[in-house]
C-alpha positions as MATLAB code, in Angstrom:
seq = 'MEVDWTVGQVLAALDRNSLAESTIVIVTSDNGCSPEAKFDELTAKGHNPSYHFRGYKADIFDGGHRVPFIVRWPGRVKARTTSHQLICLTDLFATCADILGAKLPDNAAEDSVSILPALEGRDNGPLREAVVHHSINGSFALREKAWKLELCPDSGGWSAPRPGSGLARGLPPIQLYDLATDIGERTNLQDQHPEVAQRLEKLLERYVADDPREAMLALHADLEILVNVGGRERTTDEYAALLARSGLRLARTIPLGRAQEAMGHYLIEAQPV';
ca = [
     -26.627   -1.169  -28.939;
     -25.439   -4.482  -27.864;
     -26.699   -3.990  -24.184;
     -30.323   -3.450  -25.481;
     -30.081   -6.694  -27.573;
     -28.617   -8.567  -24.562;
     -31.426   -7.361  -22.052;
     -34.093   -8.238  -24.756;
     -32.742  -11.784  -25.004;
     -33.195  -12.085  -21.002;
     -36.493  -10.794  -21.016;
     -37.568  -13.146  -23.885;
     -36.173  -15.974  -22.262;
     -38.294  -15.291  -19.028;
     -41.381  -15.040  -21.453;
     -40.475  -18.295  -23.014;
     -40.196  -20.196  -19.539;
     -43.276  -18.427  -18.053;
     -41.325  -16.680  -15.457;
     -41.847  -12.939  -16.320;
     -44.549  -12.430  -13.838;
     -42.450  -13.601  -10.987;
     -39.101  -12.278  -11.726;
     -37.393   -8.965  -10.866;
     -35.310   -7.535  -13.549;
     -32.867   -4.863  -12.637;
     -30.660   -3.095  -15.337;
     -27.955   -0.833  -13.872;
     -24.177   -0.200  -13.984;
     -21.434   -0.172  -11.428;
     -20.013    3.171  -12.476;
     -19.979    5.769  -15.065;
     -18.604    5.251  -18.648;
     -14.730    4.714  -18.813;
     -12.619    7.170  -21.128;
     -11.412    3.900  -22.701;
     -14.929    4.134  -24.670;
     -13.076    6.921  -26.722;
     -15.411    9.917  -25.938;
     -14.288   11.819  -28.672;
     -15.570    9.335  -31.227;
     -18.689    8.954  -29.211;
     -19.343   12.671  -29.263;
     -18.624   13.070  -32.951;
     -21.440   10.630  -33.353;
     -23.815   12.805  -31.272;
     -23.677   10.445  -27.945;
     -22.229   11.827  -24.642;
     -22.360    8.771  -22.261;
     -21.954   11.168  -19.286;
     -25.047   13.029  -20.443;
     -24.886   16.513  -18.588;
     -23.157   15.005  -15.509;
     -19.396   16.085  -14.970;
     -16.420   13.528  -15.075;
     -16.475    9.692  -15.880;
     -15.548    6.572  -14.378;
     -12.646    6.750  -11.431;
     -13.810   10.679  -10.923;
     -15.259   11.750   -7.642;
     -17.905   13.828   -9.861;
     -21.462   12.342  -10.605;
     -20.417   11.256  -14.024;
     -18.392    8.710  -12.371;
     -21.056    7.640  -10.074;
     -24.450    8.236  -11.244;
     -25.841    5.254  -13.168;
     -29.163    4.092  -14.578;
     -31.353    1.988  -12.321;
     -34.305    0.471  -14.266;
     -36.562   -2.112  -12.452;
     -39.360   -4.320  -13.806;
     -41.179   -6.512  -11.527;
     -44.894   -7.063  -12.550;
     -47.405   -6.759   -9.825;
     -45.086   -5.045   -7.598;
     -43.390   -1.913   -9.398;
     -45.723    0.165  -11.314;
     -44.738    0.586  -14.964;
     -43.490    3.973  -16.150;
     -42.987    5.376  -12.805;
     -40.037    7.260  -11.411;
     -38.581    7.601   -8.074;
     -36.323   10.470   -6.859;
     -34.943    8.608   -3.929;
     -31.332    8.768   -3.326;
     -30.126    5.193   -3.360;
     -26.887    3.130   -3.710;
     -26.024   -0.411   -5.331;
     -25.234   -1.422   -1.755;
     -28.823   -0.948   -0.989;
     -29.752   -4.218   -2.963;
     -28.511   -6.253   -0.033;
     -30.947   -5.039    2.464;
     -33.563   -4.638   -0.321;
     -33.279   -8.541   -1.253;
     -33.441   -9.431    2.734;
     -36.432   -7.235    3.013;
     -38.073   -9.034    0.030;
     -37.426  -12.424    1.583;
     -38.474  -11.200    5.039;
     -34.987  -12.240    6.457;
     -33.482  -10.340    9.183;
     -29.860   -9.164    8.894;
     -27.352   -9.403   11.885;
     -26.391   -6.158   13.239;
     -22.785   -6.674   11.849;
     -23.769   -7.311    8.269;
     -24.443   -4.643    5.495;
     -24.571   -1.582    7.826;
     -24.504    0.771    4.985;
     -27.255   -1.060    3.141;
     -31.057    0.475    3.139;
     -33.846   -1.161    1.812;
     -35.413    0.404   -1.098;
     -38.414   -1.942   -1.242;
     -40.745    0.987   -0.145;
     -39.635    3.102   -3.089;
     -40.090    0.289   -5.532;
     -43.600   -0.243   -4.386;
     -44.459    2.956   -4.394;
     -45.102    3.486   -0.490;
     -42.222    5.759    0.606;
     -43.207    8.891    2.073;
     -39.768   10.491    2.771;
     -36.024    9.852    2.266;
     -35.139    6.199    2.876;
     -31.264    7.042    3.462;
     -29.842   10.017    5.042;
     -26.798   10.319    2.778;
     -24.513    8.395    0.258;
     -20.673    8.196    0.521;
     -18.639    8.463   -2.602;
     -15.151    7.369   -3.386;
     -12.769    8.001   -6.405;
     -10.090    5.863   -7.662;
      -7.238    7.920   -5.791;
      -9.054    7.706   -2.347;
     -10.751   10.819   -2.406;
     -14.314   10.897   -0.537;
     -17.395   12.699   -1.053;
     -20.583   12.750    0.818;
     -24.178   13.383   -1.032;
     -27.116   14.374    1.174;
     -30.279   15.678   -0.486;
     -29.015   18.014   -3.146;
     -25.819   18.953   -1.645;
     -22.637   16.973   -2.426;
     -19.465   17.725   -0.350;
     -16.097   16.406   -2.356;
     -12.786   16.274   -0.118;
     -10.505   17.075   -2.554;
      -9.687   20.098   -5.002;
      -9.655   18.067   -8.223;
     -11.349   15.246  -10.003;
      -9.924   12.495   -7.813;
      -9.628   10.394  -11.024;
      -8.702   10.717  -14.553;
     -10.417   13.813  -15.882;
      -9.249   17.437  -15.541;
      -8.295   18.699  -13.112;
      -6.196   15.626  -12.232;
      -4.690   15.123   -8.746;
      -1.304   16.775   -8.584;
      -1.826   18.577  -12.017;
      -1.125   22.311  -12.491;
      -4.752   22.917  -12.983;
      -5.490   21.451   -9.497;
      -2.740   23.527   -7.686;
      -4.276   26.582   -6.033;
      -7.935   25.427   -5.917;
      -9.674   25.197   -2.683;
      -9.022   21.850   -0.862;
     -12.681   20.789   -0.969;
     -15.777   21.116   -3.243;
     -19.258   21.610   -2.425;
     -22.060   21.745   -5.187;
     -25.815   22.084   -5.062;
     -26.981   19.532   -7.369;
     -30.399   21.181   -7.585;
     -29.207   24.031   -9.575;
     -25.789   22.922  -10.699;
     -26.066   19.229  -11.929;
     -22.849   19.666  -13.808;
     -20.809   20.486  -10.702;
     -19.227   23.660  -12.009;
     -19.926   26.266   -9.128;
     -17.971   25.544   -5.940;
     -20.047   26.834   -3.074;
     -17.566   25.998   -0.150;
     -16.712   29.573    0.435;
     -20.327   30.595    0.396;
     -21.888   27.976    2.268;
     -19.081   26.961    4.723;
     -21.777   25.899    7.235;
     -23.165   23.175    4.940;
     -19.624   21.898    4.144;
     -18.819   21.722    8.085;
     -21.987   19.891    8.605;
     -21.730   17.283    6.079;
     -17.986   16.821    7.021;
     -19.212   16.191   10.586;
     -21.762   13.699    9.136;
     -19.107   11.712    7.438;
     -17.237   11.565   10.594;
     -20.055   10.353   12.539;
     -20.516    7.570   10.060;
     -17.075    6.518   10.718;
     -17.416    6.950   14.465;
     -20.491    4.784   14.818;
     -18.598    1.964   13.366;
     -14.787    1.414   14.543;
     -14.050   -0.942   11.647;
     -14.738    2.079    9.296;
     -12.088    4.157   11.091;
      -9.604    3.421    8.139;
     -12.113    5.138    5.950;
     -11.615    8.451    7.451;
      -7.992    7.870    7.625;
      -7.754    6.980    4.307;
      -9.563   10.490    3.116;
      -7.015   12.053    5.464;
      -4.078   10.537    3.932;
      -5.250   11.365    0.486;
      -5.980   15.010    1.026;
      -2.354   14.958    2.370;
      -1.082   13.594   -0.728;
      -3.116   15.823   -3.054;
      -2.757   19.202   -1.290;
       0.205   21.033   -2.633;
       1.161   18.103   -5.119;
       4.315   17.041   -3.501;
       5.815   13.914   -2.603;
       4.710   12.643    1.001;
       6.877   10.836    3.403;
       6.115    7.646    5.418;
       6.692    9.892    8.547;
       3.770   12.005    7.434;
       1.632    8.957    7.050;
       2.852    7.592   10.479;
       1.676   10.704   12.172;
      -1.826   10.539   10.778;
      -2.010    6.946   11.867;
      -1.103    7.692   15.337;
      -3.748   10.273   15.399;
      -6.176    7.393   15.094;
      -4.338    5.197   17.663;
      -2.618    2.985   15.029;
       0.917    2.429   14.143;
       2.672    2.066   10.802;
       3.466   -1.445   10.247;
       4.574   -1.301    6.711;
       4.090    0.629    3.332;
       3.816   -1.398    0.208;
       4.453    0.413   -2.984;
       1.865    0.350   -5.761;
       4.051    0.822   -8.865;
       6.625    3.437   -9.899;
       4.360    6.153  -10.647;
       2.443    5.836   -7.434;
       5.637    5.721   -5.396;
       6.863    8.825   -6.937;
       3.876   10.591   -5.810;
       4.141    9.280   -2.322;
       1.328    6.770   -2.621;
       1.573    3.476   -0.743;
      -0.429    0.706    0.239;
      -0.431    0.955    3.940;
      -0.626   -1.538    6.624;
      -1.456   -0.459   10.056;
      -1.831   -2.026   13.380;
      -3.202   -1.063   16.685;
      -0.669    0.753   19.078;
];
């Protein structure tokens, strides 16, 4: 594979310049595989880029979010070890600051957690409480330990059931999966564990309330749920009503394109009342 060759070239350059022992190398990806990679052709060759995870790039499912994270750091990271910590690429910010001994200001990288203890094998428990996920259509999810709550009835992206599709109509408005027993996100447990769904929803609300600048995050989630449930067009009045609940007024709507406008999807500019 080309990636293997490229990484090999980088490692060889570090060796040639005697930098390997003092350089941290991280191999990862920003999201799952895109369907532009022609999944059918890859599958025919015996390769499934999503492995046993559901969905792919743009989706709310783990196939769109779970990525490899491989680290080489001689003298600091023990070779051939594995960590089961829940981490996010946003954690690289706080981790780099931790490595450098730099103190971050209170208003910087609030959603970043240093994973240095995990890298060095001295972590004794979870480093972060949960991770917030986001799909291409604005749907949100929250992962806490093995539980994953998805605030949409569908994929939130490009795989089936697509938002607004016939397959999505009639599905529960939220999804709850236990990844410890259902890594493929196939059995929705929202009706069996409503207390877990409610707890995770309140946790996401707390994350928003802790930082007023994140208020639009939850509002965006509400707007997308409004768009998705029922699969019909939404009016600007409906958007304005949701904004008013958050102490905002609708300044203007900016269509994203013909297809999105037909579905009632807009870029919204809001201002404090």
